[in-house]
LOMARPA-337231 format. One record per residue (C-alpha): residue number from 1; x, y, z. Coordinates in steps of 0.5 Angstrom, whole numbers. Example, Ala and Ser with C-alpha at 12.3 -4.5 7.8 and 13.67 -1.06 7.14 Angstrom:
   i    c1    c2    c3
   1    25    -9    16
   2    27    -2    14
END
This chain:
   i    c1    c2    c3
   1   178   213   226
   2   181   208   231
   3   186   211   236
   4   193   208   235
   5   196   204   241
   6   203   203   243
   7   204   196   246
   8   210   194   250
   9   212   187   250
  10   215   183   255
  11   220   177   254
  12   214   172   256
  13   210   174   250
  14   215   172   245
  15   217   166   249
  16   210   164   248
  17   209   166   241
  18   215   168   237
  19   210   171   232
  20   206   175   237
  21   209   182   234
  22   204   181   228
  23   198   180   232
  24   197   187   234
  25   194   190   227
  26   196   197   226
  27   198   199   232
  28   206   200   234
  29   210   195   238
  30   216   197   243
  31   221   192   245
  32   225   194   251
  33   233   192   249
  34   233   188   256
  35   228   183   252
  36   234   181   248
  37   238   180   253
  38   233   175   257
  39   232   172   250
  40   239   171   249
  41   239   166   256
  42   234   162   252
  43   237   161   245
  44   240   154   247
  45   236   148   247
  46   230   144   244
  47   224   146   248
  48   219   151   245
  49   221   157   249
  50   228   156   246
  51   226   155   239
  52   221   161   240
  53   227   165   242
  54   232   163   236
  55   226   165   231
  56   225   172   234
  57   232   174   235
  58   233   172   227
  59   227   177   226
  60   230   182   230
  61   237   181   226
  62   234   182   219
  63   230   188   221
  64   236   191   224
  65   240   191   217
  66   235   197   215
  67   239   203   216
  68   238   211   216
  69   242   217   217
  70   242   221   223
  71   242   228   224
  72   250   228   225
  73   251   224   218
  74   252   217   222
  75   248   211   219
  76   244   208   225
  77   239   202   225
  78   232   204   223
  79   230   199   228
  80   232   203   234
  81   231   210   231
  82   224   211   229
  83   222   204   228
  84   220   199   222
  85   214   197   219
  86   212   190   220
  87   208   190   213
  88   201   193   210
  89   196   195   215
  90   201   193   220
  91   204   198   225
  92   212   199   227
  93   216   195   231
  94   222   199   235
  95   227   197   240
  96   228   202   246
  97   234   202   250
  98   233   201   257
  99   239   204   261
 100   236   205   267
 101   230   204   271
 102   225   211   272
 103   225   214   279
 104   218   213   279
 105   218   205   278
 106   225   205   283
 107   221   208   288
 108   215   203   288
 109   219   197   287
 110   226   197   289
 111   229   191   286
 112   234   192   280
 113   231   186   276
 114   229   186   268
 115   221   186   269
 116   222   193   272
 117   227   196   266
 118   221   193   262
 119   216   197   266
 120   220   203   266
 121   220   203   259
 122   212   203   259
 123   212   208   264
 124   216   213   261
 125   212   212   254
 126   206   213   258
 127   208   220   260
 128   208   222   253
 129   202   218   250
 130   196   216   254
 131   195   210   249
 132   201   206   252
 133   199   198   254
 134   204   193   257
 135   203   186   255
 136   205   181   259
 137   203   174   261
 138   206   175   268
 139   200   177   273
 140   204   180   278
 141   208   185   273
 142   201   187   270
 143   199   189   277
 144   205   193   278
 145   204   197   272
 146   197   198   274
 147   199   201   281
 148   203   206   278
 149   198   208   272
 150   200   204   266
 151   195   200   262
 152   197   193   262
 153   194   187   259
 154   195   179   258
 155   197   177   251
 156   190   174   248
 157   190   173   241
 158   190   166   242
 159   185   166   248
 160   178   163   249
 161   173   168   251
 162   171   164   257
 163   174   157   259
 164   169   156   264
 165   164   155   258
 166   169   151   253
 167   165   146   249
 168   164   140   252
 169   162   135   247
 170   155   133   250
 171   148   134   252
 172   143   131   256
 173   136   133   254
 174   130   130   257
 175   123   131   254
 176   117   127   253
 177   117   129   245
 178   123   124   245
 179   119   118   246
 180   119   116   238
 181   127   117   238
 182   129   113   243
 183   125   107   241
 184   128   108   234
 185   135   108   237
 186   133   102   241
 187   130    98   235
 188   134   100   229
 189   141   103   232
 190   139   110   229
 191   134   115   228
 192   132   122   224
 193   134   128   228
 194   128   130   233
 195   125   137   232
 196   128   140   238
 197   131   146   238
 198   135   145   244
 199   139   139   241
 200   145   142   237
 201   147   139   231
 202   154   139   231
 203   158   133   228
 204   160   128   233
 205   156   131   239
 206   154   126   244
 207   147   126   247
 208   144   123   253
 209   136   123   251
 210   131   122   257
 211   123   122   256
 212   122   121   264
 213   121   113   263
 214   127   111   258
 215   134   114   257
 216   139   112   251
 217   146   114   249
 218   147   117   242
 219   151   121   237
 220   150   126   232
 221   152   123   226
 222   154   127   219
 223   159   121   216
 224   154   115   217
 225   148   119   213
 226   146   116   206
 227   148   119   200
 228   140   120   199
 229   139   124   205
 230   145   128   207
 231   142   131   213
 232   145   129   220
 233   142   123   224
 234   142   120   231
 235   146   113   232
 236   146   109   238
 237   152   109   243
 238   153   103   246
 239   157   102   253
 240   163    98   250
 241   169    94   253
 242   176    95   250
 243   182    91   252
 244   178    89   259
 245   176    96   260
 246   169    97   261
 247   165   104   261
 248   163   106   268
 249   159   111   266
 250   156   115   260
 251   162   120   259
 252   167   114   258
 253   162   110   253
 254   162   117   249
 255   170   117   250
 256   171   110   247
 257   166   111   242
 258   170   117   239
 259   176   113   239
 260   174   107   236
 261   170   111   230
 262   174   110   224
 263   172   117   221
 264   174   121   227
 265   182   122   227
 266   182   127   233
 267   179   126   240
 268   180   131   246
 269   178   128   253
 270   178   133   258
 271   176   133   265
 272   178   133   272
 273   183   128   275
 274   181   121   276
 275   175   121   271
 276   179   116   266
 277   181   120   260
 278   188   117   260
 279   186   110   262
 280   181   110   256
 281   185   113   251
 282   191   107   252
 283   186   102   253
 284   182   104   246
 285   189   104   243
 286   191    97   245
 287   184    95   242
 288   186    98   236
 289   193    95   236
 290   190    88   237
 291   185    89   232
 292   190    91   227
 293   187    98   226
 294   194   101   227
 295   201    98   227
 296   204   103   233
 297   202   106   239
 298   206   113   241
 299   204   115   248
 300   207   122   249
 301   206   128   255
 302   209   135   256
 303   214   134   261
 304   213   140   266
 305   215   138   273
 306   209   139   278
 307   211   146   281
 308   216   146   276
 309   221   143   281
 310   226   139   276
 311   229   132   279
 312   235   134   276
 313   240   130   272
 314   238   123   271
 315   243   117   268
 316   242   113   262
 317   239   114   255
 318   233   118   253
 319   228   113   255
 320   231   112   262
 321   231   120   263
 322   224   121   261
 323   221   115   265
 324   220   119   272
 325   216   124   268
 326   212   118   264
 327   210   114   270
 328   203   116   270
 329   203   113   263
 330   206   106   265
 331   201   106   271
 332   195   106   266
 333   199   101   262
 334   200    96   268
 335   192    97   270
 336   190    95   263
 337   195    89   263
 338   192    87   270
 339   184    88   267
 340   186    84   260
 341   185    77   259
 342   192    73   260
 343   193    72   253
 344   192    79   251
 345   196    81   258
 346   202    77   256
 347   202    80   249
 348   202    87   252
 349   207    86   257
 350   212    83   251
 351   210    89   247
 352   212    94   253
 353   218    90   254
 354   221    90   247
 355   218    97   246
 356   225   100   246
 357   227    96   240
 358   221    95   235
 359   217   101   237
 360   210    98   237
 361   209   101   244
 362   213   107   245
 363   213   112   250
 364   217   119   249
 365   217   126   251
 366   213   131   246
 367   219   135   245
 368   222   130   241
 369   216   129   236
 370   218   135   232
 371   220   133   224
 372   217   127   225
 373   211   124   220
 374   207   119   224
 375   203   114   220
 376   199   108   222
 377   199   110   229
 378   195   112   235
 379   198   118   238
 380   196   120   245
 381   198   126   248
 382   197   126   255
 383   197   132   260
 384   196   137   254
 385   194   142   258
 386   201   144   259
 387   202   145   252
 388   202   152   248
 389   197   153   242
 390   204   152   237
 391   206   146   241
 392   200   142   240
 393   199   145   233
 394   206   142   232
 395   204   135   235
 396   197   135   231
 397   201   136   224
 398   205   130   225
 399   199   126   223
 400   200   122   217
 401   196   116   213
 402   191   112   218
 403   194   116   224
 404   189   118   230
 405   191   123   235
 406   188   123   242
 407   189   129   247
 408   188   128   254
 409   188   133   260
 410   185   137   265
 411   185   145   264
 412   184   146   272
 413   191   143   273
 414   196   147   269
 415   204   146   271
 416   207   150   265
 417   209   157   267
 418   205   163   263
 419   199   158   261
 420   192   159   263
 421   185   155   262
 422   184   160   256
 423   191   160   252
 424   193   153   253
 425   194   148   247
 426   188   143   249
 427   183   149   250
 428   185   152   243
 429   184   145   240
 430   177   144   243
 431   175   151   241
 432   178   151   234
 433   176   144   232
 434   169   144   234
 435   164   142   228
 436   169   139   224
 437   167   132   222
 438   173   128   223
 439   173   131   231
 440   170   129   237
 441   171   132   244
 442   168   129   251
 443   168   133   257
 444   169   127   263
 445   167   130   270
 446   165   123   274
 447   171   121   278
 448   172   113   278
 449   179   113   281
 450   176   112   288
 451   172   116   293
 452   178   119   296
 453   180   122   289
 454   173   124   287
 455   172   128   293
 456   179   131   293
 457   178   134   286
 458   172   137   288
 459   174   140   295
 460   181   142   295
END
């Protein structure tokens, strides 16, 4: 029989996922009372951490209404006296008072701070039970816990096992056996799947096929197969131009093909800086607007200042306040304008100028998207590596009729606190949507911004 564990949760776990208490199976959970004090500081506001703080506080308030009679005959909250079951096949949750820091913790770490009160609760419980684990997204607190003999873990229920092996959405296959397939793709634009075990038959997976003399770009297509033969086939991928922007490499060609495909409603573009992720997303969106395949473009981003250093109060309306954080998006829009034909460039400029009024091209903070239903639009979320899995779920579930969502980001450049390569919203989507016919993913690794930017992204 599996031995029951006791998990002590840090505040940042709850701020990351307010439902985390339900993800520990049959094991028991202890919440140090100082966690409630810390959550109290986060209750006001509209960001995800503020919403999570309020939701968790409501759970605690509801659970606290169950009472039990103590030995002196007084009715006390069961939540602080033995704990309350979280449901069938679940453990209990108990609120543990944190009056003072244990001497052993105080000797090792002198500062009188909330983290040390939480560590103290875990330490004292571990003296009575050898299966106590402190759960925190703070790497330093995990190190401190292990230093004094307390087991510590990151909160991993949303995580991917190894982010370095995340699905890339592409394969390069070289074999002489591909000659017939390559010829068919050039002649007919499509071909049956070659009988090579190394080719993964994942819907919308992109391929670079080589036979030593020729090469071709292709995509595994399930959607375009005929009714008589529903087996997956290969279709040729062309290097297209959109809004004056032409694909400079195979990865960019794949990205453009994915976005411009009618049946693909969710696209993720991830890779290092300077590979053209956001530029291609915006150029394709503008091309769709020009072709009247959508009525609106919404470009958003998770607002997290680099280094978490806020610029402070900014005057003006919401549009003015978010502009400094969205400058990268404006840069890409202006570049597309510079590359577009004059007639198209004038139209884009006009749409941008009037975007505050008619919303044809709208740039807004991701935090303001909650509650909306977005129809007939291309919705781009830039810097999506700075979102939590719950935030990105909120964004994707805004998609209404004829709406496509494009997520761009670099999982090696995360500015949001407590997020890593494995537990951010972008990685979460790539892992969960792999294999869905309405989804495509492209990993871009070849830098096209400049030689300097490419070298810097590799060596710094």
